[in-house]
N, C-alpha and C positions, 0 to 999 in steps of 0.2 A: 486813936485809930491808926494813924500813920506809923506810930511807934510799934504798935502791935503787929502791923504788917511787916515791919522791918526786923522783927525779932527773929534771930536765927533759929530758935527752937520751933517757932511757928513755920519757918521755911522747911524745916526738916520733917516735922510731923504732920504738917497740913495735908500734903498729898496722901499720906497713909490713912488719915481719917476719912478723906473723901473716898478712897478706894473701899474702905470698910462699909461706908454708907451705901456705895453702889452695890456691893456684894449683898448687903442686907435687902436692898430693893429688888435685886434679881431673884432671890431665893423663892419668894412666893410665885413669881412669874413662871419659873421653871416647873414648880409643882402644879400650876394651873393648866399647863399645856395638855398633858394626857395623864390619866390615872393608870394605876397598875392593871385594873380590869380592862381598860381600853387597849392598853398595850398588849395584854394577853389576847384580846379579841383580834387585834391586827396582826398578831404573830401567826405565821403559817409554817408548817413543817417543810423543811428544805428537801426532804426526800420524796415529796409528792411530785408526780409528773404534771404536765399541763392540764390534762383532763381532770385528774383528781383535785388539783388546785382550783380549777374553775367550779367544780361541783361543791367544794367546801366553801368557797367565797360566796357563791350564789345561795348557799344554805344559811350561813351564819354571818356573812360579811356585811360591811356597812355600805352606804350608798356609793361612796367613791370607789370601793372595791367592786361593787356590782357594775358600775359604769366602766371600770377597766376591763372586766370580763366581756361586757357587751362590745366594747371597742375592739377587743382581741378576737371576736367571734369569727371574722373571715380567716384568720390564721389557723384557728382550731379546725375549721371546716376543711381547709387546704391540707393540713397535716394528717388528720385522722377523721374523715367524715363519719365513718361507721360508729366509732366510739363516741363522737360528739352527739350523734342522733340517739345513741343507746343510753348514755349515762348522763350527759349534761342536760339535754332537753327535758327528760322526765322530772328532774329535780325542780323545775320551775312550774311546768304545767303539762299535763297529758292531753294532747289534742284529740278530739273525737274522730277526726278523719285521718290525718297523717301527721307524723312528727316532723317538725321542720325548725329551722333557726328562728322563725317568727314566734313560735310558742315560747321560746326563751325570753322574749321581751314583752309579751302581752301582759303578763301579770306584773312584771317589773314596771312597765310603762304606765300602768294605771296609777294616776296621781303622782308620777315621778316629776322631778324637776327638769329644768331646761337642759342641764348638763347631760342627763341620761337620755333625754329625747334627742338631742343633737348627736350623741354617740350612737344611738340606735339607727337614726336616719343615715349617718355616715357609714355604718356597717352594712346596712342594706344596700346602699348605693355602691359600695365596693363589691359586694357579692354579685350584684346585677351587672356591673361593668366588666368584671373579670370572668363572668360565666363560671363561677365556682360550683353552683348547683344547677340542676335542671329546672328551668323556669316553668315548664309545663307541669311538673310534678308539684311545685309549691306555689302555683299561681294564686290560688284562692286565698291561702293564708297570707301571702305577701300583700296582695291587694287589700284584703280586709284590714290588715294592720296599718297600711299606708293611708287608706281612705279614712280610717277611724281617727287618725291624728292629723289629717290634712287641715282641719279647721281649728287648729290649736290657737289659743288666745294670744300666745306670743308670736309675733310676726316672723321673728328669726326662725323659730322652730317650724312654723307652718311652711315657710319657704324651703327649709331643708327637706321636709317630707315631700313637698311639691317636686323638687329636683329628683328625689328618689323615684317618684311616680313617673316623671317624664323619661327617666332612664329606663324604667321597666317597660314603658310603652313600645320601645324599639324591639324588645324581645318577645312581647306577648302576641298571641294569635289574634286574628280579627274578631272571632266570636267572643273571646274573653273580653276584649276591649269594648265590644258593643254591649255586652251584658253587664259588665262590672264597672265600666267607666262612663260610657255615654248615658246610660239611664240615670245614674245619680247626677250627671252633669246637667241634664235637662232640668232637674229639680233645683240644683244649686245656682243656676243662672237666673233665677227669678229675682225680682226686685226685693222680695221679702227676705232674702238672705243677705249676709253681710257683704261689705265691699271686698273683703279679702277673698271670700268664696267666689265672687263674680270675677275677680282678677285671675284667680286660679283657673276658672272655667275658660277664660280667654286663651290662656297659655296652653291648656289641655286641648282646646279646639285646634289651635295651630299645629299641635304635635300629632294629633290622631288623623288629620286630614290626609296626610300622605299615605296612610295605611289602607284607605278605601278607594274605590274607583269613583269616577266623576259623577255617576248617577246617584250613588248613595250620598256623596257630599252635597250634591244639589238638592236632593230630596230631604235629607235629615239634618244636615249641618247648616246650610245657608239660612234657613229661617232663624235659627239661634244666633247666627252671626249678625244678621240685620238687627235683631233686638238688642244685642250688645253694642252695636255701633250707635244705637239711639239711646243708650243708657243715660240716666240723669247725671251720673258722676263722670267728670271729664277724664279721670284716671282710667275708668273702664273703657271709654271711647278711644282713648289714646292707645291703651294696651291692645284692644281689638284691632285697631288700625295697623299696628305693627305686625299682627299675625295674618293680615290679609294677603301678604305676598306669598306665603306658603300655601294658603287656601286657594289662591288664584292659580298657582302652578298645579295644584291637584285637580281643579275643575276644568282647566283647559282654556284655550284662547277665546272661543265663542262665548262661553258662560262668563268669562271674566269681563268681556266687553259689554255684555247685556246685564249682568247681575252685580258685579263688584265695582266696575268703573264709575257708575253713577254715585255709588256710596262714597267712593274716594273723592270725587269732585265736590260732593256736598260737604264732606269733612274738611276740605281745604278752606271753606268759609266759616268754620267753627269759631265760636267766640273765644275759645281758649287757644293760646299760642302753641301749647304742646300738642294739641290735636292737629292743628294746621301743619305743624312741623312733621308729625308722623305721617299725615296724608301726603305731604309733599315728597318726603323720602320714599314712601311706598310707590308713588306714581313714577318717580325716576327709576326706581329699581325694576319696575314692571315695564319699562319703556321698550325693552327688547321683545316683549310679547304683543306689542301694539303694531298695527299696520300704519301705512303712511297717512291715512285719513285721521286716525285717532291722534297721531302725533301732531298733525297739522291743526286739528280743531280742538284738541284737549290740552296737550302738553305745551305747545308753543304759546297759546294765550295765557296759560297759567304762569309760565316762566316770565313772559313779558309783563304780566300784571305784578308779579313779585318785583321785577326790576323797576317798574314805574313807581311803585309805592315804597321804594326803599327807604325813603326818608321817614315814612310813617311805620314801616315794618319793625317788628321787634328784633332784638339782637339774635335770638335763637334761630329765627328763619334766615337771617342774613348769614349766620355761621354755617347753617346747613346748605344754603345756596352756594356759598364760597367753596364748600367741600365737594359738592356735586357739580360744580360749574364745568369742569373739563369733561365729565361724562355726559352732561347735557349737551354741550356744544358738539361733541363727537357723534352723539346719537341723532341730533337734529340737523346735522350739516346738510343733508340732502333735502330737508323740508323747509329750509329758511331762505328767504330772499336776501339780496345784498343789503337792503336797509335793515333787516332784522339782524343780520350778522354784524353790521356796524353798531347796532344798539347793544348787542351782547358784548362786543369788544369794549364799547364805552363803559358798560357796567363793570366789566372785569377791571378796567383801569381805575374805576372808582373804588372797587373793593381792595385793590392793591394799596391804596393810600387811606384806607378806612382808619379813623382815629387819629390821623395826622393833620387834619384840617384845623386851621386856626379860627375859622369862622363857622357860624351855623351850629347846629346840634352835633355834638360829639358823642360817640358811643363810649361804652365803658372800656377801660384800658385793657382788661383781660379779654373781653370778647373781641375787641378790635385787633388785638395781637393774634388771637386765634384765627380771625378772618384773614389776616395777611399771611399767616403760616399756611392756611389752606390755599391761598393764591399761589404761594411758592410750590406747593404740592401739585397744582394744576398747570404750572408753567409749560411743561413739555406738551400737554394736550392742546394748550392754547397756541403754541408755536405751530403745531400741525393744523389747527383750525384757521389760523390767519395766513398760513404758508410762509416759508422761510424767506421768500423774496420780499415780503412786506414786513419783516421783523423790525427793521430799523425804523420804519415810520409808525408802526402800530404798537409794538410791544417793548421796544428797547427802553423807553423812559420808565415804564413800569418795572421792567427787569432790573434796571440800574438802581431804581429806588428800593427795591426789595433787597438787593445785594448790599446796600448801604443803610439799611433800616436801623434805627436806634435800638431796637430790641434784639438781644442776642439770639433769642429763639427763632426770630424771623430770618436773621442772617444764616443761622444754622440750617434752617429748612431750605433756603436758597442754595447753600453749599451742597446739601444732600441731593438736589435735583440738577446741579450744574452740569454733570457729565452727560445727562440726557439732552440738555439744551444744546450743548456744543456738538453732539452727534447729529442732531436734527439740522443745525445750521449749515453743516457741510463746508463749502468753500468760504462762507461768510463768517467763519469762526473768529476771524480777527476783530469782529465788531465787539466781542465781549472780552477782549484781552485785558482791558482796564479793570473790569469787574473781577477777573480771575486774579490779577495781582492784588486787588483790594482784599479779596477773601484770604489769599495766602498771607498777607500782612495784618490780618485782623488781630486785635489784642486778645480776643476771647479764644481760649484754647478749644472750647466746644465747637466753634466754627471750623477751626483747623481740623479737628477730629472728624467732623462730618465730611469735610473735603477730602481727607485722606482715604476714606472708604473706597472711593472710585478714582483715585488720583491717576492710576495707570491709564484708564480709559480717557480721562480728561487730557493728560499730557500727550497721549497718542493722537487724539483729535486735534489738539492745538499745534503740535510740532510737525504734523504730516499733511494737513489740509489747508493751512493758511497760505496767504500770498508770500512768496519767497522773499521779496524785497522788504516787505513790512516785517516779516518774521526775523530777518537778519538784523534789522534795526532794534527789534525788541528782545533779542536774545540776552543781552546783558541784564536787562531789567528782570526777565524771568529767572535767570540763574541766581541773581542776587536775592530775589524774593524767596526762592527755594532755600538758599543757604541761611537767610535770616529766619525763615520759619523753623529750620532745624535748630538753630542756636536758641531761639525762643523756647522751643519745647525742651531742649537739653538743659536749659537753666531752671526749668520748673521741676516739680516733683512728680509729674505725670510720666513715669517711666514706660508705662504701657503704650501711651501715645507716641513716645520717642521710638519705641520698638516698631510700632506700626509704620511710622514715618520712614525709618531706615529700610524697612521691608519694601515700601512703595518706591523708594528712590532707586532700588536695584533695576527698575525698568529703564532708567536713564542710559544704561549701557547699550540698549538697542536704539534709542531715540536721539542721543546726542553724539557728536563727533568724538572720537577717542582722544584727540589732542585737548579739546576743551574739557572733557571729563577728567583727564589726567592732571590738568592744571588747577581745576576748581574744586572738584568733589573728592578725588582720591586723597589729597592731604587731609581734608576735614574728616573723612571717614577713618583714616589712620589715627588721627588724634583722638577720636572717640574710642577707637579700639584700645589705645594705650592709656587713656586717662579716666574713662568712665568706670565707675565702681559697681554698676548694676550688671549682674551676669547676663540676663536676657538681652539687654542692650548691647553688651559686648559681643555676644554670639551673633546677633543680627548684623552688627557692624562688620564682623568677620565675614559673614555670608555676602554682604554687599560689596566688600572689598575684593573678595574672590571673584565675584561676578564681574566687577570692573576689570580685574586682571585677565579674566578669560576672554572678554570681548574686545580687549585692546589689540589693535592691529599692528602696532609697531613693536618690533622685537626689542629695541633699546629701552622703551618705556616699560615693557614687561620685565626685562632684566633688572631695571632700576627698582621696580616695585618688589621683586623677589629679594633683591639684595637688602632692601630696607626691612623687609620682614625678618630676614635671617639675622641681620646685625642688631636691630633694635629689639626683637622679640626672642628669637631662638638663642642668641648670644648676649642678650641683655644682662645688665648687672642685677636687676631686680628679679627675684623669683616669680613675682607677679606677671611680669612680661613673658617669662618662659612658659608659665601656665597658659597665658593667652595664645602663645604660638601653638601649643597643643590643641587648643580650641579651634584655631585656624586650620590645623591639620585635619581635625575631625570634620570641619565643614568642607574642606577641600576634597575629601574623599567623595562627597556628594556632588560637588560642582564640576570638578575636573575629571578627565579620563584617568584610568589606571596608569597609563604610560607617563603622562605628564606629572602625576602625583609622585610616582616612584622616582622620577628623574630629579624633581626639585624639592620635594618635601620629606621624603622618607629618610634620607641620610641625616639631615639636620635633626629630625625627630629622634632617631636612634642614638645620636650623640648625647642626648640628654640622659642617657643611662648613667653617665658619670656625674650628674648634677649633685651637688652637696646637699640640696634640700630634699627631704623625704617626700614632701607633697608633690614635687615635680616628678619624681620617680614613680610615685603612686599614680599620678595622672597618666604617665606614659604606660604603665602596666595596664591601666584600664583601656587605653587606646590600642594595645597590641593586637587584639582580635581583628580590628578594622585594618590595621597595617598588614596583618597576615593575609587577610582576604583580598588585598589589592595585588598580591604577587601571583604570577602565573609561570609555571614551569614549562619548558626549560629556559625560557628567556630570562627570568628573574632568579636564576639559581644562585648567583653571587649575593644578591640582596637577601635571599632567604638564608643563606649561610651567615650573613652579618646579623640578621634578626635572631637566629638561633644562638649565635655567640653572645648577643646581649642577654638573652634569656638565661643561658648557662651562667653568665657572669652574675646576674642578679640572684640566681639560685645559690651560688657559692659564697658571695660576699655580702649580700644584703643582710642588714641587722634590724631594720624597722619591721615590726610584726605585721602591720597592715600591708606593706609592700610585699613582704614574703607571702602572706596569704593570697594576695591578688596574683602574684606571679606563679605561685603553685597552682592556683586555679586555672590560669591560662595554660600552664604546662600540662596539667591533666587533660584539659580540653584538647590540646594539641596531640597528646598521646592517643586520646580517644579518636581523634580525626585520623591519625595514622593507622590505628587499628581498624577503623571503619574502612579506610582505603584498602587495607590488606584484605579484609573480608570481601570487599567489593571485587577485588582482583580475583580472589579465589572463586567467588561465585561466577564471575565471568569466565574463568578458566574451566570450571565445571560445565558450564553451558557449552563452551566451545568443544570440550571433550565429548560431551553428549552428542553434539552435532556431528563431530568427526566420527564417532562410533556409528551413528546412524548412517552417515554417508558411506562408511566402509561396509556396513552390512548391506546397504542398498547396492554398493558396487560389486560385492561378492555375488549377490543374487543376479545382478545384471550380467556379470562375467559368466556365471554358471549357465544362465539362459543363453548367452552368446555362444559359449562353448558347445552347448547342446545343439544350437542352431548350426554352428559350423560343422559338427559331426554329421548331422543330417544332410547338409548341403554337400559335404565331401563324399558321402556315400553315393548320393545321387549323381554327382558329376563324375565320380570314378567309374560307375557302371556305364554311364553314357560314353565316356572316353575310351573305355575298354572296347566297347562294341564298335566305336568308330575306328579305333586303331587297328583292330583285328580285320575289319572289312577292307580298310585301305591297304594294310600290309599284304593281305592275301591277294588283292588285285595287282599290286605292284610286283609281288614275287611271281605271280603267274605270267604276267606280261614279259618280265625280264627273263624268266625261264624259257619261254618260247623263243625269244630272240637268241639266247645263248645256244639253244639246241640247233637252230638253223645255222649259226656260225660254226659250231663244232662239226656239224654234218658236212658242210662245204669244205671245212679244213681236212676232215678225214678222207673225203673224196680226193682232194688234191694230193694228200700224202700217199693215198693208195695208187693214184695214177703216176705221180711224180714223187717218189720217196726222198729225193735229195732236197735238202734245205740248207740254207746258209748258216754258218756258225754264229754269225753276229746276231742274227735274229733270235736263234735258240738260246744263246748265252745272255742276250739282253732281256728276255722276257721275265725271268725271275726278278731281275733288278728292277724292272719297271713295276712289277707287281708290288715289290717291297716299298718302293717309293710312294706308289699310290696308296698303299695300306697305311703308310706312316703319316700321310697328310691328313689333317683334320681342320675343322672350322666350319662356321655357317656359310652356306652358299657355295660349297665346293663339291658337292655330290655329283652334280651334273657334269662338272669338269672332269671328275675322275672317270665316270662312265664313258664320256666321249673320248678321253685319251686312250682308255683301254680298247675301245672299239677301233679307234684309228690305228693303234699298234697292231692289233690282230689283223686288220684288213691289209696293212702294209706287209705283214709277214706272208699272208697268202698270196698277194700279188707278186712279191719277189719270188716265191716258189714257182709260180706259174710262168714267170718271165725267164727263169733259168733253165727250164726243161727243153726248149727248142734248140738250145745251143749244144746240147750233148747228143752225140750219135748213139744209137742203140744197136748193139751187136749181139746176136743170139746164135748159139750153136745148137745143133740138133741133138747132141748128147747131153744137154744141160737140163733135162727134164727134172732130174732130182733137185737140182739147184732151184729150179723154178717152183717146184713143190715146196721146197723150204722157204723160198721167197714168199709164196702165197701164204704159207703158215705164218711167216713173220708179219706179212701184211695184215693178216687177220689179228695177230697179237697186237700189232701197232694200232689197228683200228679200235681194238678193245681198249688199249691204253689211251688212245685219243679220246674215246668216250669217257673213260675215267678222268682224263685230264680236263675234258670239258665240264664234267661234274664238279671237279675240284675248282675249275675257274669260276663256275657258277657259285660255288661256296665262297671262293675268294671275293667274288663280287658282293655276295651277301655280307661277308665279313667286313669288306670296305664300307658298304652302306651302313652296317651297324656301328662301325668305328666312327663314321662321320656323324651318325645320329647321336652316338654317345658323347662325342666332343661337343656337338651342339647342345645336348642336354646338360653337360657339365658347365658350359658357358652360361647357359640360361639359369642353371642352378646357382652359379656364382652371382649372377645379376639379381636373381630373386632373393638370395641370402642378403645381399647388400640392401636391396629394397626392403626386405623384411626387417633388417636391423634399423634402417632409417625409419621404417614405419613404427617399430617398437619404441624407438626413441621419441618419435613424434607423438605416439600414443601416450607414452608416459608424461611427456610435456603437456599434452592436451588434457590428460587426467588431472595433472596438477593445476593447470589453468582452470579447468572446469570446476574443481573444488574451490578455487579462489573466487571464481565468478559466482558460484552459488552463494558465497558469503557477501557478495556485493550486488545488491539489488539494483543499484542505479546504473549498472553496465549491462543492461538487458540487450541493448542493440548489438554489443560485441558478442554476447552469448548466442544471439540468433545467427550471426555469421559463423561462429564456431560450431553451432549445430549443423550448419551446412557442411563444414569441414568434417564433422563427425560422420555425417552420412557418406562423405567421400571415403573416410576410413573404413566404414562398413563395406563399401565396394572393394576397398583394398583387402579387407579381411576375406572377402569372397575370392579375390585373386590369390590370397595366401592359401585358401583351401585348395584352389587349383594347383598351386605349387606343391602342396602336400601330396596331391595326387600324382604330380609329376615326379616327386621324390620316390613314390612307389614305383613308378615306371622306371626311374633311374636304377632302383635296386634290381628290377627285372633285366635291365640292360647290363648291369654288372654281371648278373648270371650269364647273360648271353656273351659278355666279354670273355668270361671263363671258357665257355664253350667255343668261342672264336679262337682263343689261344690253343685249345686242344686241336681245333681244325687246322690252325697254322702249323702245329707240329706235324699233323698228318699230311698237310700239303707239302711240307719240307721233305717228309719221307717219300711222298709220291714224286716230288721233283727229282729226288735222288734216283728213284727207280726209273723215271723218264730219262734221266741223263744216261743211265746205264743202257737203257733201250735205244737211246739215240746213238750211243757209241756202237751198239750192235748193228743198228740199221746202217750206220756209216760203213762199218766193216763189210756188211753185206753188199752195200752199193759198190764199195771198192772191189770186192771180189767179183761182182757182176761186171764192173768195168774191166777188170783184168781178164775175165773170161771172154768178154766181148773183144778186148784187144787181141787176146790169143787166137780166137776164132778168125778174126780179120787177118791176123798175121798168117794163120794157117792157109787161108784162102789166097792171100797174096803169094 
């Protein structure tokens, strides 16, 4: 045998023969799987749609295919309900009332297996929960199908149909529930029906109670509830007891106290532990509906009895008591005496060490562990019940025992509720410092995982509320425990826990001093960042390191950390470290401000464009959108130019296809952004142009209205001014004419009586008139008239004073000469009258010249003011258009509106000036007439001069005649 085994030919051909034998064995197995006919039956045309495929499978398909169609029924109804009702449903059965998805399954479900039954129940449950069809339309068919298969012999199938029915009750109307559910329920709850039917009746009662008012529940449901509570089967009593809570909330407080509470108290003494447990849980859940008397006389004795018979009580009741202990103590705190509180605290202490006693009866290990876990769950409520000031004497031993429990599940439960305990302790948080360190140093990572969920709250309470001196002494222990916990998790394969721990450690930046953080935690986080190979852990380490860097208050330490990042990562020899630097940059964009990031991270990141490794450049290209979004113009214009330079360089020199594809994608995105910005600017410009055109059109309308108003005002003011000027000028001229007539008359009389006048006065008069006519300016008209009057008065006085000094000689034969003299006197009086008329005209001319000069001056002043006003008006229009675009400067606009009103007044004054311009034109015409009068006055002066010469000659002749007559007499 040994030789045959060692034969080389057997070694060569042995495996081949075995393979042939295996192939021979497999051939009939392959033939027996499916026949050709079965394969043809299972083959479906691929061109059929979902509806046609469902119709085909339901017609000729096998059971597994029909089950698949039934399971897919909700999808068919969602996609095409009309076609499903029209084509799929009739292939199975045509309903007498209405076609519905239920008809699809009635024929199929008759005699079907559990697989199809479960598929149908699941489909109906999905349809009811998702509201795919109208429940009111298909209520009858749904309920008939569900109730028909509710009492299936298979418990699993029956429970599936029961869940479908309970889901349908939420959407069914009251009348339908009353007729289709409650009436069969009364029949099925009888003892003659199966246990499964009575259990279903209990659950249905608890579900339908909330659909009716308290009167119907009391009248129709409570009798059935009592009968089920007294059922011979403990499963029925327990199930009905679990439903009493919902029934009690439907009946109300009064009916619960009188009808249901006695049943519950009776069930607490049931012989079966499951019934007692259900009754106990229900009473505790209904404790909020009980008044003080019920709590004092029902709940307190019940709880005390359970506590006293703990040694004889079963494990299920103890487990339920431990779970509800905190709720019991909180609800009964106002109804308990000090002795009863002490007894409850003592019972809690016993439950905290359940299963750990070395003497007496010990409970099962699993149940005792569950009891202690429930005690950990109720620790915060018990701290409130015993008050934090009594924590050290009452609960600390139990708390310490739970934190150091031999079972990992108990310590994990203690770690999960530790943050609530330290919050409730307040300033006494230092009492649990030892337990906190023990949980941090626990060997089980599950305990550390539970502690990490709320580590930030725990550390905040421990580091901010404890006694300062005690905390200073315990700082090193706490820091070392935190570092050891991180090292322990880092050495394990629980990288998710490591990520969570690093995320929680970021809160240390707010709680620990920067110096201590920089010395202890920052180096460790940096080591994790550079050595750990798990990418999520690396990213979380980068985030924690950036958080430490941000909250560090010392500039030197921040600079040192940044230099280490750049030297070891950005400029590191390993491309892996350079990739990690880009990860740090990605995190830094979220942690730091744009200014800080651009100052310290952007340039080192852009320098990696020269990196020889394509993966680094590829990572940089992926990061470019975030780098671009951190820039703000015009402050970051140079950085943007550097970034664009890097992009252009990559586009020109890059050879790696992935890098090129990424950078082109970024470049296209950048071009789209630029195009979008251009479009935005154009849209903004169009809006501004539209606003400007609207403002211009409104300004034109306002200007036209203003011009029309100015014209109306100018016409009105011009007519009024003309009337006023005509009346005033007429009065002035009439008064001045009367005065001039009187003066001329006295002058002519003086001349007629004394024709001799002085040369100086006659020669000086035209000069004086010229000087007075040449003077102009405001306020000088009165001076001109007064000087003219004074000169004329002086002339007349001098003439009168000169006459007495001359002797008068008359000859008898001089009658002809006297006649001539009288004729000359008459002519001279006529000339004097004309001269007085000319003087009056001269006076009027002087007055007009004066007024013209005044008007010229005023016109000049008004032109200057008008120019200033036009300039101010243009400035104000520009400012007004600017102010219209700036809504927040409303107060300035109000002030300028006042100025605008002032300008309106000035516009009115401008209208007045326009009227005065019209008057100025009239005065120019009068100036022309005045110049004509001046010429005429000069001609008259010349004539007067000639006449004066003649009068002088005549006077000389008279004197010579008088002298000759006197000489003849002598």
